[in-house]
N, C-alpha and C positions, 0 to 999 in steps of 0.2 A: 124356331123361336125369335120375336120382334127384338131386336137391339134396340133396349130404351135409353141407351147411354145419355143420347143428346137431350132429355127430357128430365134429366135429374141435376143439381147443380154441379162443379167442380168439386164443392165441398163434400156434397154427399156422397160423391164417388169414394172421396180421399175413406172415408169412412165406412165404407164396403165392406162386412166381413170376410170376402174374400176377392183374391185380384187375379187376375189372368195374367202370364209370365212376362209380357211386355211392359206391363205395369207393375211387374216386379224389378224389371229393367231399367223403368222411367226413374224408379224412386232409387235404386242403386246407385245410380249412374248419376244424378243429378238432384236427389232430396227435395225438389220442386213439388209440392203436392198439388199444384193446378195439371202437371203433365201427366196424374193419373186419370182424369179426363181423356185427354187427348188418346190415352194410350187404352184407353178401353174400347174404342171405336175402332179395332183392326179387320176389319171386315170388308174393305176397301183401300185400293192404292191411293185414293186422293183423301180419304178420311184416316187413315191410320199412321203412325207413326213408325220408323222401322229403326235398328241398332245403330246404325252409322249416324243416323240423325241423332241419336241419344247421347253417340261418343262426341259429337260437334258441340252440342249443348252443355255437356259436362267441362269441355275445354274453354266455354265462353264465361262459363262460373269462374272456373279457376282464374281465367284473366279479370275478371269483376274484381275478386278479393284478392289480387295480388300472389296467387300460390302457384302460376303457370309458369312449368320451366320447360323451355323453346329445346333444350336439348335430350328433353324425356317427356313424351308424348304420352298422358297418363290415360291408362287405355280404358280404366275401370274394371267394372267386375266382369269374367268372363266367362262361356257356357261352364267351362269347366270347372270354374269356383263356383258353380251353382248348384251341377252335379255332385262334386266333392261332398259340399255340405247337405246333399240330401242322401245321399250314400253313407255319411256319417250320423243321418238323422236329427241334423241340429233343425230341422223344419222339414215337413211333411206335403205331399202335392196329390192331386188328384187329376185323372184326367180320360177320355173315351177310347176306347179300346179299339185301335183298326178293326171297323168291322161291326162296332157295337153302337148304343145308344145312353147307354148309363153311365154316368161316370163311376168311377174305383179308385178305391186309394190305390198308388203306387208304391211297391216295399219296398223299403229303404235299400233291401239288400240289390235289388233290381237294377238300381241304378248304376250298378258299377257296370253295368253289360248295356246301358241305356246313353245316347249323344242328343243335344239339345242342339237345335237347327232351326233357322229363319226360313217361313216357307213364301213363296211368291206374293201372298195376301197379307206379311208380314205377321204372320203367327208363328208363335214360339212351341214346337212340337217336337216328339222326343221320337226316336226311332233306334231300332236294334244295328248294331256294326257288326258286321260279317269279318273275318280275319282278312280276308281281299281288299283290293282297295276300292273304293268306291262302291261297294257293297252294302246295300241297307234294308232296312224293311221296316216301314210306318208301323208305328206300337201305339202311341197314345196323341189325340190332340186336344182342343180345346182344356188345355192342363191350366189350373186354378190352385193356390196356395192360401192358407189363411194370413192377414193382413196381421194380424196381433203376431203372429210367430215370425215374421219378416221383421218387424218393428222394434223385436227383441234382439234380435242379430244386428238390424242396419237399422239404429235410432237415428232422427233427423241430424247433421251435422254438429249443429250445437250443441245437444244431447251428448253428442260423444266427446265434444270439448270438454265439457263440463264433467263429465264421467272420468276422461282421463286424467282431469286437473285434480279431481276427488281421491285418484288412487295414487295419484304420485302423492298427494296429500298425506293420506294415509297408508302408504306405504311402511313397514318399520326400516328402520335405519341397518345397514348391513352390520354383522357384527362385529368386521374388524374397525368399520369406520366408529361404533360405538364404542370399543375398547379403546381407538384412539381421544375420542371424546372425552373419555373418562379421567386420562392423563392430563389433557389441557386443562380438566374442571380443577383436579387436585390444585394443579399448578396454580391456577387464579384464584381458588380459594384460599390458598398459602398467600397472597400478595408476591407472583412472581409473573413478569411477563412472559408469556411461551415462549416469545421468539427474541428474547434475550434473557435466558435465566446464567446465573455465576457458575466460573467453570470450578471445576472442582480441584483443590489444595492436592499438592502432588502427594501421593499414597494415602489419601483421605478418601472415605466413599463421598459421592456426589450425589447433584439432582436425583440422578436417575433410582438409586436408591430410595432417596427420602419418598419419590412418589409410589415404589413398589410398597416398601410399607404401609402407604395408607389405604392399598389398592387391594385388600386382603383374599379376595377373589379371582386375583390374577396369578397363574403360574408364572414362575420367574421365565419361562420360554415364550407365554403369552406376550406378559411387557415385554420383553426385549426385542420380539419383533414388532410390537405395535409403536415402542419407542422408535426403532430403526426408521418406519416408513414414515413417522413425524418427521425425522429428520430428513429423510432425504425429500419429502414435499416440502419443506420449507416451512412448516408449521410449529418445528422445534428450531432454536437458536440459540447460540451463548454472548453473553456480553466479554467485555474484557475484565467485568469483575471477578475478584475469586472467591469462591464460597467459603463463609470464616464458620469457624465451628460454633 
C-alpha cells in the first residue's frame, strides 16, 4: 500500500477516522494536532517519530506552560496504560495478525496477554508475552484505533481543564459541609455573626439550642457534630456578650 500521508494536509490527517498507535501516543503525550501528521509517516527512521521524541516534546510543552516540575519528569501515558484501557474496553483496536493480510478487531480480553512495543521502524505493535524473560511472539502489526473514541478518553488539554472546572462547579456539596452551612445560615438570618455569637447565661440554654430548634430536619446528634466541626474549624466563635432571654 502506498503511504499518501504526505499528500494530505496536517489538518486533514487529524480528522481521519482512524489513527495508528504512534498517532495515539503523539496525541496523548502532547495534544498537538500537527504531530498527528508526522506520526502518520512511521515507515522509515528518517520520516517517523519515536516515543522517546514524544516524551521530549511533552516536557517542552510543559515548560512553555510553566507546568514542568524538575523533581518529577512526567512520562506521560505508558504502554501499560494503553493496554489497560483496551483490556477494560474503554476503546477498541484493530490489527493485522502475524502472517495475515486482513485487519481484524482485537478482543478486549486478549489485551490481558498482549504487550505493546516499538519496532525498529518506530511502529507500535503488539506481541504475546510468555512466562520466561524476553520470550515474545509477534501477534499484531498495523494497529489502528478510532479517533472519536480516543478523543472521548483523552480530549484536548483545554477541554480537560473546562471539563474539570465544570465538574467542580456542578459537584454537590458534601453532606457534612451542607449541615454546617445550614447552621451558619440560621445564625445569619437571626442577625448573629457566626464568629461572634453571644455566650450562654449560666444554667440557661444558649445559641446551640436556639439553632437546633430552627433546624427540625437535624437530629440532636447531627446538630451536635456539625456544631463541633464549625467550632474546631474556627467558623463559629463566641463574643464577650452574654445571651439575654
